[in-house]
ROSE-4610 file (N, C-alpha, C; in Angstrom, 1 decimal, always signed):
// ROSE-4610
residu = [M/M/M/G/G/G/K/K/K/L/L/L/V/V/V/R/R/R/F/F/F/G/G/G/I/I/I/A/A/A/M/M/M/D/D/D/E/E/E/E/E/E/L/L/L/L/L/L/A/A/A/R/R/R/F/F/F/D/D/D/R/R/R/Y/Y/Y/I/I/I/R/R/R/R/R/R/K/K/K/G/G/G/Y/Y/Y/R/R/R/N/N/N/R/R/R/S/S/S/E/E/E/A/A/A/L/L/L/R/R/R/D/D/D/L/L/L/V/V/V/R/R/R/H/H/H/A/A/A/L/L/L/V/V/V/Q/Q/Q/E/E/E/A/A/A/W/W/W/Q/Q/Q/Q/Q/Q/E/E/E/A/A/A/G/G/G/E/E/E/V/V/V/V/V/V/A/A/A/T/T/T/I/I/I/T/T/T/L/L/L/V/V/V/Y/Y/Y/D/D/D/H/H/H/E/E/E/A/A/A/R/R/R/R/R/R/L/L/L/P/P/P/E/E/E/R/R/R/L/L/L/T/T/T/D/D/D/L/L/L/Q/Q/Q/H/H/H/H/H/H/A/A/A/L/L/L/P/P/P/S/S/S/V/V/V/V/V/V/S/S/S/A/A/A/L/L/L/H/H/H/V/V/V/H/H/H/L/L/L/D/D/D/E/E/E/R/R/R/H/H/H/C/C/C/L/L/L/E/E/E/V/V/V/V/V/V/V/V/V/A/A/A/R/R/R/G/G/G/N/N/N/P/P/P/R/R/R/R/R/R/I/I/I/Q/Q/Q/R/R/R/L/L/L/A/A/A/H/H/H/A/A/A/L/L/L/L/L/L/T/T/T/P/P/P/K/K/K/G/G/G/V/V/V/L/L/L/H/H/H/G/G/G/G/G/G/V/V/V/V/V/V/A/A/A/T/T/T/G/G/G/V/V/V/P/P/P/V/V/V/R/R/R/K/K/K/R/R/R]
num = [1/1/1/2/2/2/3/3/3/4/4/4/5/5/5/6/6/6/7/7/7/8/8/8/9/9/9/10/10/10/11/11/11/12/12/12/13/13/13/14/14/14/15/15/15/16/16/16/17/17/17/18/18/18/19/19/19/20/20/20/21/21/21/22/22/22/23/23/23/24/24/24/25/25/25/26/26/26/27/27/27/28/28/28/29/29/29/30/30/30/31/31/31/32/32/32/33/33/33/34/34/34/35/35/35/36/36/36/37/37/37/38/38/38/39/39/39/40/40/40/41/41/41/42/42/42/43/43/43/44/44/44/45/45/45/46/46/46/47/47/47/48/48/48/49/49/49/50/50/50/51/51/51/52/52/52/53/53/53/54/54/54/55/55/55/56/56/56/57/57/57/58/58/58/59/59/59/60/60/60/61/61/61/62/62/62/63/63/63/64/64/64/65/65/65/66/66/66/67/67/67/68/68/68/69/69/69/70/70/70/71/71/71/72/72/72/73/73/73/74/74/74/75/75/75/76/76/76/77/77/77/78/78/78/79/79/79/80/80/80/81/81/81/82/82/82/83/83/83/84/84/84/85/85/85/86/86/86/87/87/87/88/88/88/89/89/89/90/90/90/91/91/91/92/92/92/93/93/93/94/94/94/95/95/95/96/96/96/97/97/97/98/98/98/99/99/99/100/100/100/101/101/101/102/102/102/103/103/103/104/104/104/105/105/105/106/106/106/107/107/107/108/108/108/109/109/109/110/110/110/111/111/111/112/112/112/113/113/113/114/114/114/115/115/115/116/116/116/117/117/117/118/118/118/119/119/119/120/120/120/121/121/121/122/122/122/123/123/123/124/124/124/125/125/125/126/126/126/127/127/127/128/128/128/129/129/129/130/130/130/131/131/131/132/132/132/133/133/133/134/134/134/135/135/135/136/136/136/137/137/137/138/138/138/139/139/139]
x = [-15.3/-16.3/-17.2/-17.7/-18.6/-20.0/-21.0/-22.4/-22.8/-23.6/-24.2/-25.3/-25.4/-26.5/-27.0/-28.4/-29.2/-29.6/-29.4/-29.8/-30.3/-31.0/-31.6/-30.8/-30.8/-30.1/-30.9/-31.1/-31.8/-30.9/-31.2/-30.2/-31.0/-30.4/-31.0/-31.1/-32.2/-32.4/-31.3/-30.8/-29.7/-28.5/-28.2/-27.0/-27.2/-28.2/-28.6/-28.4/-28.9/-28.8/-27.3/-26.4/-25.1/-24.3/-24.8/-24.3/-24.6/-25.8/-26.2/-25.3/-25.1/-24.3/-22.9/-22.4/-21.1/-21.0/-22.0/-22.1/-22.0/-22.8/-22.7/-21.4/-20.8/-19.5/-18.4/-18.5/-17.6/-17.8/-19.0/-19.4/-19.8/-20.3/-20.8/-22.2/-22.5/-23.8/-24.9/-24.6/-25.6/-25.1/-25.9/-25.5/-24.7/-25.2/-24.5/-23.0/-22.7/-21.2/-20.4/-21.0/-20.3/-20.2/-21.3/-21.1/-20.2/-20.0/-19.0/-17.6/-17.5/-16.1/-15.7/-16.8/-16.5/-16.3/-16.9/-16.7/-15.2/-14.8/-13.6/-12.6/-12.7/-11.8/-11.6/-12.8/-12.8/-12.1/-12.2/-11.6/-10.1/-9.7/-8.3/-7.6/-8.3/-7.8/-7.7/-8.8/-8.7/-7.6/-7.4/-6.2/-4.8/-4.8/-3.6/-3.5/-4.4/-4.3/-4.0/-4.7/-4.5/-3.3/-2.6/-1.3/-1.5/-2.6/-2.9/-3.3/-3.2/-3.6/-2.6/-3.0/-2.1/-2.7/-1.9/-2.3/-1.3/-1.8/-0.8/-0.8/+0.4/+0.6/+1.6/+1.5/+2.6/+3.2/+4.5/+5.3/+6.1/+5.7/+6.2/+7.1/+8.2/+9.1/+9.9/+10.1/+11.0/+12.3/+13.4/+14.6/+15.7/+16.7/+17.9/+18.9/+19.1/+20.1/+21.5/+21.8/+23.1/+23.4/+22.3/+22.5/+23.5/+24.3/+25.4/+24.8/+25.2/+24.9/+23.3/+22.5/+21.1/+20.5/+20.8/+20.3/+20.7/+21.9/+22.3/+21.6/+21.5/+20.7/+19.2/+18.6/+17.2/+17.1/+18.0/+18.1/+18.3/+19.2/+19.6/+18.4/+17.7/+16.4/+15.4/+15.3/+14.2/+14.7/+16.0/+16.5/+16.3/+16.6/+16.4/+14.9/+14.0/+12.5/+12.0/+12.6/+12.1/+11.5/+10.5/+9.6/+8.6/+8.6/+7.5/+7.5/+8.7/+8.8/+8.6/+7.4/+7.1/+7.8/+7.8/+8.3/+8.7/+9.5/+9.9/+10.1/+9.6/+9.7/+10.7/+11.6/+12.5/+12.3/+12.1/+11.9/+12.9/+13.7/+14.5/+13.7/+13.5/+12.6/+13.5/+14.7/+15.5/+17.0/+17.9/+19.3/+19.6/+18.8/+19.2/+18.2/+16.9/+15.9/+15.3/+14.9/+14.3/+13.0/+12.1/+10.9/+11.0/+10.7/+10.7/+9.4/+8.7/+7.5/+7.7/+7.6/+7.8/+6.4/+6.2/+5.0/+5.3/+4.6/+4.8/+3.6/+3.8/+2.7/+3.0/+2.1/+2.3/+1.7/+2.3/+1.8/+1.9/+0.8/+0.8/+2.0/+2.3/+3.4/+4.7/+5.0/+6.3/+6.3/+5.1/+5.2/+5.3/+4.7/+4.9/+6.3/+7.0/+8.4/+9.2/+8.9/+9.7/+9.5/+8.3/+7.9/+8.6/+8.7/+9.4/+10.8/+11.4/+12.7/+13.2/+12.3/+12.5/+12.3/+11.2/+10.8/+11.6/+12.3/+12.9/+14.4/+15.2/+16.5/+16.8/+17.8/+18.2/+18.3/+17.7/+17.8/+16.4/+15.5/+14.2/+13.4/+12.7/+12.2/+10.7/+10.0/+8.7/+8.3/+7.1/+6.7/+5.4/+4.9/+3.8/+3.5/+2.4/+2.1/+0.6/+0.2/-1.2/-1.5/-2.4/-2.8/-3.9/-4.0/-5.1/-6.4/-7.4/-8.7/-9.0/-7.9/-8.1/-8.0/-8.9/-8.8/-7.5/-6.7/-5.5/-5.5/-5.2/-5.0/-3.6/-3.4/-2.1/-1.5/-0.1/+0.6/+1.0]
y = [+10.9/+10.3/+9.4/+8.3/+7.5/+8.0/+7.2/+7.5/+7.6/+8.6/+8.7/+7.8/+7.1/+6.2/+6.6/+6.8/+7.3/+6.0/+6.3/+5.2/+5.9/+5.2/+5.8/+5.4/+6.3/+6.0/+6.3/+5.4/+5.6/+6.0/+7.1/+7.6/+8.1/+7.9/+8.5/+10.0/+10.6/+12.0/+12.9/+12.6/+13.3/+13.2/+12.0/+11.9/+12.7/+12.6/+13.4/+14.9/+15.4/+16.8/+17.2/+16.3/+16.6/+16.6/+15.7/+15.6/+16.9/+17.4/+18.7/+19.9/+19.8/+21.0/+20.8/+19.6/+19.4/+19.9/+19.6/+20.0/+21.5/+22.2/+23.6/+24.3/+23.6/+24.1/+24.0/+22.9/+22.5/+23.2/+23.8/+24.4/+23.5/+22.4/+21.5/+22.0/+21.8/+22.3/+21.3/+20.0/+19.1/+17.9/+17.0/+15.8/+14.8/+14.7/+13.8/+14.1/+15.4/+15.8/+15.6/+15.8/+15.4/+13.9/+13.1/+11.7/+11.1/+11.6/+11.1/+11.3/+12.5/+12.8/+11.9/+11.7/+10.8/+9.3/+8.8/+7.5/+7.4/+8.3/+8.4/+8.3/+9.2/+9.2/+7.9/+7.3/+6.0/+4.8/+5.0/+4.0/+4.1/+5.3/+5.5/+5.2/+5.5/+5.2/+3.6/+2.9/+1.4/+0.9/+1.4/+0.9/+1.3/+2.4/+2.7/+1.8/+1.5/+0.6/-0.9/-1.3/-2.7/-2.8/-1.7/-1.8/-2.5/-2.2/-2.9/-1.8/-2.2/-1.3/-0.2/+1.0/+2.0/+3.3/+4.1/+5.5/+6.4/+7.8/+8.9/+9.6/+10.0/+10.6/+11.7/+12.7/+13.6/+13.3/+13.4/+13.2/+14.6/+15.3/+16.6/+16.6/+17.3/+17.3/+18.6/+19.1/+20.2/+19.7/+20.1/+19.6/+20.7/+20.5/+21.2/+20.8/+21.7/+21.3/+21.2/+21.7/+21.7/+20.3/+19.5/+18.1/+17.4/+16.8/+16.0/+15.0/+15.3/+14.6/+14.4/+15.1/+14.8/+15.2/+16.2/+16.6/+15.6/+15.1/+14.0/+12.7/+12.4/+11.2/+11.2/+12.3/+12.4/+12.3/+12.9/+12.7/+11.3/+10.6/+9.2/+8.4/+8.6/+7.8/+8.0/+9.2/+9.4/+8.7/+8.7/+8.1/+6.6/+6.1/+4.6/+4.2/+5.1/+4.8/+4.9/+5.2/+5.3/+3.9/+3.9/+5.0/+5.6/+5.2/+5.7/+7.1/+7.7/+9.2/+9.8/+10.7/+11.3/+12.6/+13.4/+14.7/+15.1/+16.1/+16.7/+18.2/+18.9/+20.4/+20.7/+21.5/+21.9/+23.5/+23.8/+25.2/+25.6/+26.7/+27.2/+28.2/+27.7/+28.5/+29.5/+29.2/+30.3/+29.9/+30.5/+30.2/+28.7/+28.1/+26.7/+25.7/+26.0/+25.0/+25.0/+23.7/+23.5/+22.7/+22.9/+22.2/+21.3/+20.1/+19.1/+18.5/+18.6/+17.9/+16.9/+15.7/+14.5/+14.1/+13.9/+13.3/+11.8/+10.9/+9.5/+8.8/+7.8/+6.9/+5.5/+4.8/+3.3/+2.6/+1.5/+0.5/+1.3/+1.4/+2.0/+1.5/+0.2/-0.3/+0.4/+0.4/+1.0/+2.6/+3.2/+4.6/+4.8/+4.0/+4.1/+3.9/+2.8/+2.6/+3.8/+4.4/+5.7/+6.8/+6.9/+8.1/+7.8/+6.6/+6.3/+6.7/+6.2/+6.5/+8.0/+8.8/+10.2/+11.0/+10.5/+11.3/+11.0/+9.9/+9.5/+9.9/+10.3/+10.7/+11.8/+11.9/+13.0/+14.2/+15.3/+16.6/+16.8/+15.8/+16.0/+16.6/+17.8/+18.3/+18.1/+17.9/+17.7/+17.2/+16.3/+15.8/+15.1/+14.6/+13.9/+13.4/+12.5/+11.9/+12.1/+12.5/+12.6/+11.8/+10.8/+10.1/+10.8/+10.7/+11.5/+10.6/+11.4/+10.7/+10.6/+10.8/+10.9/+9.4/+8.9/+7.5/+7.5/+6.4/+6.2/+4.9/+5.1/+3.8/+3.4/+2.1/+1.5/+2.0/+2.2/+2.5/+1.3]
z = [-26.4/-25.4/-26.3/-25.7/-26.4/-26.3/-26.7/-26.7/-25.2/-24.7/-23.4/-23.2/-22.1/-21.8/-20.6/-20.5/-19.4/-18.5/-17.2/-16.3/-15.0/-14.1/-12.9/-11.8/-10.7/-9.4/-8.3/-7.4/-6.1/-5.0/-4.3/-3.3/-2.0/-0.9/+0.4/+0.2/+0.7/+0.6/+1.2/+2.3/+3.0/+2.2/+1.6/+0.8/-0.5/-1.2/-2.3/-2.0/-0.9/-0.6/-0.4/+0.3/+0.4/-1.0/-1.8/-3.2/-4.0/-3.9/-4.5/-4.0/-2.7/-2.2/-2.7/-2.8/-3.4/-4.8/-5.6/-7.0/-7.2/-6.2/-6.3/-5.9/-4.9/-4.5/-5.5/-6.3/-7.2/-8.6/-8.8/-10.0/-11.1/-10.9/-12.0/-12.5/-13.7/-14.3/-13.9/-13.7/-13.4/-12.8/-12.2/-11.4/-12.4/-13.6/-14.4/-14.7/-14.9/-15.0/-13.8/-12.6/-11.3/-11.1/-11.5/-11.3/-12.2/-13.4/-14.4/-13.9/-13.3/-12.8/-11.5/-10.7/-9.5/-10.0/-10.9/-11.4/-12.0/-12.9/-13.5/-12.4/-11.3/-10.3/-9.6/-9.3/-8.6/-9.4/-10.7/-11.6/-11.7/-11.7/-11.7/-10.3/-9.3/-8.0/-7.9/-8.3/-8.4/-9.2/-10.3/-11.1/-10.4/-9.7/-8.9/-7.8/-7.1/-5.8/-6.3/-7.4/-7.9/-8.6/-8.9/-9.6/-11.1/-11.6/-12.9/-14.0/-15.3/-16.3/-16.6/-17.1/-17.4/-16.9/-16.4/-15.9/-16.3/-16.2/-16.3/-15.0/-14.6/-13.3/-13.4/-12.4/-12.3/-10.8/-11.0/-9.7/-9.5/-8.4/-8.2/-6.9/-7.1/-5.9/-5.8/-4.6/-4.3/-3.6/-4.2/-3.5/-3.5/-2.7/-2.4/-3.5/-4.5/-5.6/-5.1/-4.0/-3.4/-2.7/-2.5/-1.8/-2.7/-2.1/-2.9/-3.9/-5.2/-6.4/-6.6/-6.0/-6.0/-7.4/-8.1/-9.3/-10.4/-10.2/-11.1/-10.9/-9.7/-9.3/-9.7/-9.6/-10.0/-11.6/-12.2/-13.7/-14.1/-13.5/-13.9/-13.5/-12.5/-12.2/-13.3/-13.7/-14.9/-16.1/-16.5/-17.7/-17.6/-16.5/-16.3/-16.3/-16.1/-16.1/-17.4/-18.5/-19.8/-20.2/-20.9/-21.6/-20.7/-19.3/-18.6/-18.4/-18.3/-18.1/-19.5/-19.6/-20.8/-20.9/-19.8/-19.8/-18.4/-18.3/-17.0/-17.2/-16.2/-16.0/-14.8/-15.0/-14.0/-13.8/-12.4/-12.1/-11.0/-11.3/-10.2/-9.2/-8.1/-7.1/-6.4/-6.1/-5.6/-5.8/-5.2/-5.4/-5.0/-4.3/-3.7/-4.0/-4.2/-4.3/-5.7/-6.2/-7.4/-7.3/-8.3/-8.3/-9.6/-9.5/-10.7/-10.8/-12.0/-12.3/-13.4/-13.0/-13.9/-14.4/-15.6/-16.1/-16.5/-15.9/-16.1/-16.7/-17.5/-18.0/-18.1/-17.7/-17.7/-16.7/-16.3/-15.2/-13.8/-13.0/-11.8/-10.8/-10.9/-10.0/-10.5/-11.7/-12.1/-11.8/-11.9/-11.6/-10.1/-9.3/-7.9/-7.3/-8.0/-7.8/-8.2/-9.3/-9.8/-8.8/-8.4/-7.4/-6.1/-5.6/-4.4/-4.5/-5.7/-5.9/-6.0/-6.6/-6.7/-5.4/-4.6/-3.4/-2.2/-2.1/-0.8/-0.6/-1.6/-1.4/-0.4/+0.3/+1.3/+0.3/+0.8/+0.0/-0.8/-0.9/-1.4/-0.2/-0.3/+0.9/+0.9/-0.3/-0.4/-1.7/-1.7/-3.1/-2.9/-4.1/-4.1/-5.5/-5.5/-6.9/-7.1/-8.3/-8.6/-9.9/-9.8/-11.0/-11.5/-13.0/-13.6/-13.8/-14.1/-14.4/-15.8/-16.7/-18.1/-18.6/-19.4/-19.9/-20.8/-20.7/-21.4/-22.2/-23.5/-24.3/-24.4/-24.3/-24.4/-25.7/-25.6/-26.9/-27.6]
């Protein structure tokens, strides 16, 4: 983290009261910590929506491993997405269902295309994408 800079913010009383309740519910020690997290989140969301810059994201899916060729297809999609795919975790949930968590890094548009390709095949039962609020430097 760089040098902290102090600055003032003017806010409507009711909005500030709601923000303070939010801070207590989330367990922040002070307003500054909460505001920093909200700003980081907003910047990652903006990068994600503008499909620019670089982000880190997880793509999580639950699928039926007995679906025709689905496990091989999911693996092939990940291999074709290198170097965006950083890592993958595979969990056997029961005799038929698996959980896959793919960590991806790179351009948001590329990660969104990968997520769409992984989440839409027949046999994928549920899934989603979460982009992180961690600042990422280009490799």
